[in-house]
N, C-alpha and C positions, 0 to 999 in steps of 0.2 A: 461469222459462222454461228449457227444455232448451238444450243447447249448439247453436249454429248450425252447420248442415252446410256442407261445402265439397267441391266436386268439383275435383280437381287439373287444371290445364291442361297440355296437352302442351307440351313445350319449344319455344320459338321461335314465329315468325309463320308462318301458312299462308295460302295464297290459295284462296278459295272461288269458285265460280261462281254469280252471281246467277241464280236460277231464276224469280223473279216480282217484279214491281213493281206495286203497286196504290195508288191514292189512297183515303184514308178521310177525307173532309172536307178539312181543311187539312193533314192528315198524309200521310206516305208509309210504307207497309209494304213492306220489302224482305225477300224470302225467299232464302236461299242454301243450296246443297247442302253438307253437312258430314259425309260418310260416315265419315270417320276420327276425328272429334272425339267427346269424351265428352258425355254428357247433362248439361246444367247444372242447377243448383238455381235456384229462383225468387229473383230479385234478383241473382244472379251476373251479371257484366257482361263485355263484350268490348271491347277496343280496336280500333276500326274505322278503316280508311282505304281509299281507292280504289287499285286496283292501278296505274292510269294517271292522269296529270295530278294528281299530289299532290306538294306541295312544290315547285311551279314557278310561273312567272308573274312579273309585274313586281315584286310585293312578297313573293314566295316563300311565299304562303299559298294553301291550308292547308299546314301542315308537320307538326305533331304529330298523332297519331291521336286520335280522339274516343271517349270511354267511353259505351257504351250497354248498359243491361240488356236481357236477351233478352225478347222478347214471348211467344214460344212456341217449343218445341223438340220434335223427334222424334228417332228414331235416326239420321236422315240429313239433317235439315233444321233450320235456324235462321231465326227471324223477328225483325225489329227494327222498332220504331216510331220514325219520324224526323219532324222538322219543320225546314224550312230557315230558320235564323235567323242564319247567318254563313257564312264561306267554306267551312269544313269540312262542315257539314251540307248546304249547298247542293250541294257536289260529290257527297256521298253520295246525296242525293235525285235527282240526275241519272242515277244508274246504271240500266241496263236489263238485261233478261235476256241472259245470255251474257257480261256484263262481269265483271271480276275484283274481288273484295272481299277485302282483306287483313284478317285477324283474329288477335288474340292472346287466348286465354281458353279456358274461363271462369275469371274471377278473382273474388276477394272471397268473402264469406260469404253464405249463403242465409238465408231466413226460418226461424226455429225454429218447431216445432209449438206449437199452443195447449196449455196445461196447466190443471189445476185445474178441469176440466169447463167451461171458458169457450169460447164460440163465437168463431170468427174473424170480424172485421168489417173490411172493406177500405175504405180511403179514399185517393183519389188525385186528382191534378190534372195536366192537360196530358199531356206524354209520360211523366209518372209513372204513367200508366195501364198502361204496358207490363208491368212486373214483377208487377202485380196480376193480369194475365190468366193467366200461367203458374201463379201461386200458386192462383188460384181453380180452374183446371183440376185441379190436384193435389188440392185439398181436396174438390171435388165427386166426383172419381173414388173417393175414400175414403168417400163418403157423408156428408161433413161440410158443413153449410150454410155458405155464404160470401157473405153479402150485400155488395154493393159500392155505394159512394157516390163519385161522380166530379164534379169541378168543372172547368169550361172557361170561356174568355173570352166566347164567343159561340156562336151557332148554327153558324157555319162550322167551329168546332172540336168541337162537341158530337157529331158522328158517331163520334168516337173511343170513345164509350161503347159502341158496338155490338161492340167487341172483347171485352167481358165479357158475362156472362149477367145479364139483368134488373137492370141497374144503375140506380140513382136518380141524377138529374143536376141540377146547379145551374150556372147561368151568371151571370157578373158583370153582364151587361146585361139579363138576364131574357128573352132571345130564345128560350130553350129551357129547359124544366123550371123548377126553383125559381129565383126571382130573388134572388140573393145568393150567399153563400159556401158551399162544400161543408161547412164546419164547422158551419153552421146545421143541415144534415141530420144530421151526426154527433152534435151535442148532443141532438137529438130522439131519435135511435136509442139513444144511451147511456141517456137518461133513461126511455125507455119499454120497452126490450127486455131480454132476459136478459143475464146477465153476459158480458162480452166481453173479448177482447184485440184491440187495434186494430193493424192493419198498414197503414202509410201510406208513400206515395212521391209526391213532387211538389216544387214550388219551395220554397225555404227559408221564406218567410213563411207558407205553408200548413202546413209541417211544424212550425213554431214554434207556430202556433195549435193544431194537433192536440196537440202535447206539453203545452201549458199547459192545454188542455181536459181531457185525460186526467189530468194531475196534480191538478187541482181535484177530480176525481171518484174519485181513487185507482184509476184504470183502467190496467192495464199497456198499454204501446204499444211497438211495434217500428217504428223509423223508418229508411227507406232514404234516406240523405242524398245530395244532389247536391254535386259539387265538380269543379273543373277538375283533370284528372289528366294528367300528362305521361308517366308511365311505366307505372303500373298494378302495379308490383312493390314499392312502398315505398321506392324509392331516392331519389326527389327531394324527399320531404317537402312536396310542394305541396298536399296534401289533408288536412292535419292539422286536428283539431278539439279544442278544449279541453274537459276533463271537469269536472264539478261538484266532484269531490273533489281536483282538481289533476292536472296532467300532460296528456298529449295522446295521441290515437290517430290512426293513418293510415287513412283511409277505404278505401283500395284494398286493404289487407291485413287490417286489423282490422274493417272494415265491408264494404260500405257500410251494412249494417244495424247499428244501435245501439239498445240499450234506452233508451227515452226518459228513464228515471230516472237515467241516467248524465250527462245534460246539464242545465246550468242554463238554457241556451237553445240553439236551433238557430242556428249561425252563418250569416250572410248572405253566402255565397260569391259 
């Protein structure tokens, strides 16, 4: 694989204005104007917090910003895919047009390009759908096929698949698409299709299943790992992962994309 690209973030935090909030099934997509920010690469992430009512309340939560990969980006606009699962994401999902969104980024490494004449095969789960959307856009714009396989809990979450083009869907409960895991679809695609490199993002158990599946078939895979990040700059060492050969990497600066061959297993953060 080629070296992963990185767009450097401007120094410091900046406050953007929310331009749009829309529901996509169980998810919320926030769009914010960022006329002075650089264009991020697929899977680079931003540390997000609300400009108001953040770090207050009876238990002072939410306090730390939350890390989110960008869903889509243009010269003056960023989009993020969110799901309310705790104090921080609930506050972010409450934001409406005109509200302030504090961001730091883009941070981390982007996806590397496919090599060795392999096609890109995208595999995601839940909010891990987000970075695959911007990556698919980039690949399709270059005339490269980029089939997508997406897994969700149920039909309430499955509308997230509409954020990508012509995605095949699996749901845990069978209420939409294939009844089962997205790795069922991935195994079929790898066994029946042309040579591929897999790009995956999703919860740790899904990524571990993808890593193991690709290792069994000697298929290269690039994994965008999830981790709780307090700073985003590598200072706190809260997002380290152990490598197969020994040692550690910090996902915020050395990732979040790692070659699956570097890992003995995906950590369950």
